[in-house]
Backbone as CSV, one residue per row, in Angstrom:
resi,resn,N_x,N_y,N_z,CA_x,CA_y,CA_z,C_x,C_y,C_z
1,MET,101.678,112.406,101.977,101.583,111.958,103.354,102.992,111.663,103.857
2,PHE,103.270,112.114,105.051,104.532,111.844,105.727,104.299,110.695,106.704
3,ILE,105.074,109.619,106.587,104.917,108.441,107.440,106.040,108.420,108.459
4,ARG,105.656,108.186,109.711,106.637,108.144,110.796,106.168,107.169,111.870
5,GLN,107.063,106.882,112.788,106.764,106.044,113.946,105.796,106.792,114.863
6,ILE,104.898,106.073,115.487,103.956,106.679,116.422,104.700,107.327,117.587
7,GLU,104.115,108.387,118.129,104.645,109.078,119.309,103.530,109.166,120.345
8,SER,103.893,109.422,121.591,102.898,109.448,122.670,101.798,110.474,122.417
9,GLY,102.106,111.564,121.764,101.100,112.576,121.474,100.107,112.180,120.401
10,ASP,100.298,111.022,119.782,99.410,110.559,118.711,98.285,109.651,119.200
11,VAL,98.313,109.258,120.459,97.390,108.238,120.956,95.936,108.620,120.708
12,GLU,95.534,109.824,121.062,94.134,110.235,120.898,93.722,110.224,119.431
13,ALA,94.593,110.700,118.563,94.272,110.726,117.130,94.147,109.313,116.568
14,VAL,94.999,108.408,117.009,94.914,107.017,116.550,93.636,106.371,117.070
15,LEU,93.301,106.610,118.337,92.044,106.079,118.881,90.846,106.587,118.081
16,ALA,90.854,107.868,117.762,89.749,108.449,116.981,89.681,107.828,115.590
17,LEU,90.829,107.610,114.980,90.864,106.999,113.650,90.361,105.559,113.710
18,TRP,90.790,104.809,114.710,90.300,103.438,114.872,88.796,103.425,115.076
19,ALA,88.288,104.347,115.884,86.836,104.407,116.124,86.096,104.728,114.833
20,GLU,86.604,105.694,114.068,85.980,106.056,112.795,85.954,104.873,111.841
21,ALA,86.995,104.051,111.884,87.102,102.898,110.991,86.359,101.667,111.529
22,GLY,85.739,101.786,112.699,85.004,100.666,113.266,85.883,99.631,113.943
23,MET,87.111,99.999,114.266,88.054,99.035,114.834,87.979,98.908,116.344
24,THR,87.097,99.651,116.973,86.985,99.557,118.430,85.669,98.914,118.851
25,SER,84.851,98.517,117.913,83.530,97.997,118.246,83.577,96.672,118.995
26,HIS,84.629,95.909,118.858,84.740,94.620,119.541,85.576,94.700,120.820
27,ALA,86.226,95.827,121.042,87.124,95.956,122.191,86.379,96.471,123.417
28,GLN,86.829,96.047,124.579,86.267,96.569,125.818,86.846,97.952,126.078
29,LEU,86.123,98.738,126.853,86.528,100.100,127.177,87.957,100.103,127.727
30,GLY,88.806,100.890,127.163,90.181,101.010,127.623,91.146,100.053,126.960
31,ASP,90.662,98.985,126.349,91.549,98.013,125.731,92.338,98.607,124.570
32,SER,91.695,99.438,123.768,92.379,100.007,122.603,93.507,100.939,123.029
33,ARG,93.250,101.779,124.024,94.293,102.673,124.538,95.460,101.858,125.086
34,GLN,95.152,100.820,125.840,96.200,99.965,126.403,96.980,99.277,125.288
35,GLU,96.290,98.824,124.255,96.971,98.185,123.133,97.983,99.138,122.508
36,ILE,97.587,100.383,122.331,98.483,101.379,121.730,99.682,101.630,122.633
37,THR,99.431,101.928,123.899,100.535,102.297,124.786,101.487,101.129,125.026
38,GLU,100.947,99.907,125.119,101.830,98.752,125.285,102.632,98.480,124.018
39,LYS,102.004,98.629,122.866,102.712,98.393,121.598,103.840,99.398,121.415
40,MET,103.663,100.594,121.944,104.706,101.614,121.824,105.973,101.238,122.584
41,THR,105.896,100.230,123.449,107.079,99.788,124.196,107.791,98.621,123.520
42,ARG,107.167,98.029,122.482,107.749,96.881,121.786,107.659,97.107,120.282
43,ASP,108.762,97.021,119.600,108.777,97.190,118.140,108.051,98.455,117.703
44,SER,108.263,99.531,118.430,107.527,100.768,118.134,107.842,101.314,116.743
45,ASP,108.980,100.908,116.179,109.308,101.354,114.822,108.398,100.713,113.776
46,LEU,107.618,99.707,114.198,106.677,99.048,113.296,105.242,99.558,113.495
47,PHE,105.058,100.530,114.352,103.744,101.143,114.584,103.801,102.523,113.929
48,LEU,103.133,102.655,112.808,103.287,103.838,111.963,102.029,104.692,111.915
49,VAL,102.243,105.971,111.742,101.156,106.900,111.454,101.522,107.683,110.205
50,GLY,100.503,108.087,109.481,100.689,108.926,108.311,100.059,110.277,108.578
51,GLU,100.818,111.327,108.343,100.344,112.692,108.583,100.162,113.439,107.268
52,ALA,99.099,114.217,107.201,98.874,115.133,106.085,98.154,116.350,106.649
53,ASN,98.621,117.516,106.286,98.016,118.757,106.782,97.916,118.783,108.306
54,LYS,98.962,118.307,108.953,99.103,118.319,110.410,98.042,117.492,111.141
55,ARG,97.539,116.457,110.477,96.605,115.543,111.148,96.951,114.115,110.775
56,ILE,96.651,113.192,111.689,96.869,111.769,111.451,95.763,111.292,110.515
57,VAL,96.159,110.791,109.349,95.177,110.344,108.352,95.267,108.841,108.083
58,ALA,96.294,108.187,108.612,96.453,106.750,108.396,97.292,106.173,109.526
59,THR,97.101,104.893,109.775,97.904,104.193,110.772,97.946,102.706,110.439
60,VAL,99.003,102.067,110.863,99.116,100.605,110.763,100.070,100.148,111.857
61,MET,99.800,98.970,112.373,100.617,98.403,113.432,101.249,97.110,112.930
62,GLY,102.555,97.016,113.061,103.258,95.789,112.720,103.820,95.154,113.973
63,THR,103.872,93.832,113.988,104.473,93.110,115.106,105.374,92.017,114.540
64,TYR,106.244,91.515,115.376,107.133,90.427,114.980,107.289,89.481,116.147
65,ASP,107.025,88.199,115.919,107.089,87.211,116.991,108.364,86.368,116.944
66,GLY,109.306,86.760,116.101,110.541,85.997,115.954,110.482,85.019,114.797
67,HIS,109.305,84.828,114.262,109.119,83.914,113.132,108.459,84.628,111.949
68,ARG,107.392,85.384,112.233,106.638,86.079,111.184,106.302,87.486,111.627
69,GLY,106.195,88.347,110.633,105.627,89.663,110.877,104.119,89.560,110.829
70,ARG,103.461,90.461,111.513,101.999,90.537,111.464,101.596,91.982,111.251
71,ILE,100.566,92.153,110.472,100.014,93.476,110.214,98.672,93.553,110.911
72,LYS,98.500,94.632,111.668,97.263,94.835,112.409,96.773,96.270,112.221
73,ARG,95.486,96.432,112.208,94.815,97.716,112.352,95.234,98.796,111.353
74,LEU,95.300,98.449,110.091,95.512,99.489,109.092,94.210,100.263,108.939
75,ALA,94.289,101.574,109.080,93.107,102.432,108.949,93.490,103.727,108.254
76,VAL,92.565,104.238,107.452,92.727,105.518,106.759,91.473,106.340,107.028
77,LYS,91.645,107.636,107.299,90.498,108.524,107.521,89.531,108.410,106.358
78,SER,88.260,108.465,106.676,87.227,108.241,105.657,87.321,109.224,104.497
79,ASP,87.683,110.463,104.772,87.769,111.444,103.682,89.059,111.328,102.873
80,CYS,89.914,110.378,103.235,91.179,110.170,102.518,91.263,108.790,101.870
81,ARG,90.227,107.989,102.040,90.265,106.626,101.502,90.236,106.632,99.980
82,ARG,90.752,105.552,99.421,90.808,105.328,97.973,91.687,106.371,97.258
83,SER,92.687,106.848,98.005,93.625,107.809,97.424,95.054,107.285,97.422
84,GLY,95.235,106.016,97.822,96.560,105.411,97.827,97.276,105.474,99.166
85,LEU,96.670,106.113,100.173,97.353,106.242,101.465,97.487,104.893,102.173
86,GLY,96.481,104.040,102.072,96.576,102.711,102.674,97.697,101.908,102.055
87,ARG,97.770,101.954,100.756,98.843,101.254,100.036,100.207,101.820,100.439
88,GLN,100.287,103.139,100.585,101.554,103.797,100.925,102.029,103.396,102.323
89,ILE,101.145,103.416,103.308,101.575,103.092,104.672,101.847,101.591,104.808
90,ALA,101.089,100.760,104.083,101.362,99.313,104.080,102.731,99.041,103.472
91,SER,103.054,99.725,102.399,104.348,99.552,101.742,105.501,99.949,102.660
92,GLU,105.320,101.029,103.407,106.364,101.446,104.345,106.567,100.389,105.428
93,LEU,105.479,99.824,105.935,105.612,98.771,106.942,106.303,97.552,106.347
94,GLU,105.936,97.168,105.139,106.604,96.032,104.485,108.094,96.303,104.316
95,SER,108.465,97.525,103.993,109.892,97.879,103.874,110.607,97.733,105.207
96,ARG,109.946,98.137,106.279,110.551,98.004,107.605,110.689,96.532,108.003
97,PHE,109.713,95.720,107.639,109.855,94.276,107.866,111.076,93.763,107.103
98,ALA,111.183,94.117,105.839,112.286,93.640,104.994,113.639,94.075,105.557
99,GLU,113.741,95.304,106.069,114.986,95.790,106.671,115.416,94.931,107.847
100,ARG,114.472,94.325,108.536,114.753,93.445,109.671,114.975,92.001,109.242
101,GLY,114.828,91.726,107.954,114.977,90.365,107.464,113.714,89.536,107.601
102,ILE,112.597,90.177,107.862,111.310,89.488,107.997,110.729,89.320,106.602
103,SER,110.569,88.090,106.181,110.117,87.833,104.813,108.737,87.187,104.744
104,ARG,108.164,86.856,105.894,106.834,86.234,105.924,105.929,87.080,106.820
105,VAL,104.761,87.400,106.297,103.844,88.295,107.005,102.438,87.704,106.988
106,ARG,101.730,87.861,108.094,100.332,87.458,108.205,99.501,88.649,108.646
107,LEU,98.214,88.543,108.373,97.267,89.531,108.880,95.894,88.892,108.946
108,GLU,95.012,89.477,109.736,93.630,89.014,109.833,92.715,90.126,109.352
109,VAL,91.607,89.711,108.739,90.574,90.644,108.296,89.239,90.043,108.713
110,TRP,88.350,90.856,109.279,87.016,90.378,109.634,86.337,89.846,108.378
111,ALA,85.633,88.738,108.512,84.996,88.070,107.376,84.032,88.981,106.630
112,GLU,83.356,89.890,107.332,82.393,90.773,106.676,83.031,92.005,106.022
113,ASN,84.333,92.210,106.236,85.006,93.400,105.708,85.545,93.116,104.300
114,LYS,84.649,93.106,103.348,84.999,92.766,101.961,85.960,93.779,101.347
115,SER,85.812,95.058,101.685,86.721,96.055,101.089,88.152,95.848,101.562
116,ALA,88.335,95.461,102.829,89.691,95.183,103.326,90.254,93.936,102.660
117,GLN,89.419,92.934,102.467,89.883,91.723,101.796,90.364,92.053,100.387
118,THR,89.598,92.854,99.685,89.988,93.262,98.327,91.270,94.071,98.357
119,PHE,91.375,94.991,99.313,92.584,95.815,99.459,93.822,94.934,99.582
120,TRP,93.797,93.975,100.527,94.971,93.137,100.766,95.249,92.205,99.592
121,GLU,94.204,91.680,98.971,94.410,90.834,97.790,95.053,91.635,96.664
122,ASN,94.654,92.892,96.508,95.260,93.749,95.479,96.727,94.054,95.763
123,LEU,97.137,93.924,97.019,98.548,94.110,97.380,99.338,92.806,97.304
124,GLY,98.677,91.714,96.881,99.379,90.456,96.695,99.236,89.462,97.828
125,TYR,98.444,89.781,98.845,98.226,88.849,99.952,97.198,87.803,99.521
126,GLN,97.398,86.587,100.027,96.535,85.478,99.641,95.773,84.954,100.849
127,LEU,94.497,84.688,100.646,93.670,84.101,101.684,94.171,82.700,102.001
128,GLN,94.325,82.414,103.275,94.727,81.083,103.725,93.483,80.390,104.267
129,SER,92.718,79.789,103.394,91.427,79.221,103.775,91.554,77.991,104.662
130,ASP,92.750,77.429,104.770,92.934,76.236,105.586,93.271,76.552,107.048
131,ILE,93.350,77.838,107.397,93.702,78.239,108.764,92.446,78.736,109.482
132,ARG,92.256,78.304,110.712,91.180,78.804,111.563,91.812,79.550,112.719
133,TYR,91.229,80.652,113.078,91.726,81.528,114.126,90.997,81.206,115.420
134,TYR,91.723,80.840,116.475,91.136,80.501,117.760,91.525,81.542,118.793
135,LEU,90.687,81.703,119.797,90.901,82.707,120.829,90.541,82.133,122.187
136,ARG,91.313,82.482,123.185,90.981,82.168,124.569,91.401,83.339,125.423
137,ASN,90.493,83.876,126.197,90.791,84.974,127.113,91.096,84.393,128.477
138,PHE,92.197,84.786,129.078,92.567,84.305,130.401,92.012,85.183,131.509
139,ASP,91.362,86.262,131.136,90.669,87.093,132.128,89.170,86.877,131.947
140,GLN,88.355,87.683,132.566,86.903,87.516,132.489,86.268,88.281,131.329
141,SER,87.085,88.845,130.459,86.532,89.641,129.370,85.826,88.762,128.348
142,VAL,84.931,89.394,127.638,84.245,88.727,126.531,84.728,89.288,125.215
143,ASP,85.847,89.982,125.256,86.451,90.594,124.082,86.788,89.503,123.071
144,CYS,86.285,89.653,121.865,86.528,88.619,120.852,87.743,88.922,119.996
145,CYS,88.531,89.916,120.341,89.712,90.202,119.520,90.989,90.009,120.305
């Protein structure tokens, strides 16, 4: 797999991959596309796609708030899962964080997504059971993410 920064021509493939992975089920129509295009304007070098056989087979989004890195939306095509591609693209993002001097990283996983929890624990991430995640929408959306 060849890993590179996302490009504008990748948006549809990333949306399709997110949908296949169930990552758009909580988002309102258009929110996922907007998330991608807006993220491409900030820290775009931390928004990665993995290509194999001329198709996008993996993606992960990294962000940095000046204090911590965050990992969001790691997804691998269903026919490519359990082949090391998730680990490979996560490792590349961690390397990019390290190049920037970012040494602390957080991520969220849906409580029912046991396979993702196992994946991240196998990469050395630890559950922070003392933290609760709160949300407030300033618009009229009912989007829970």
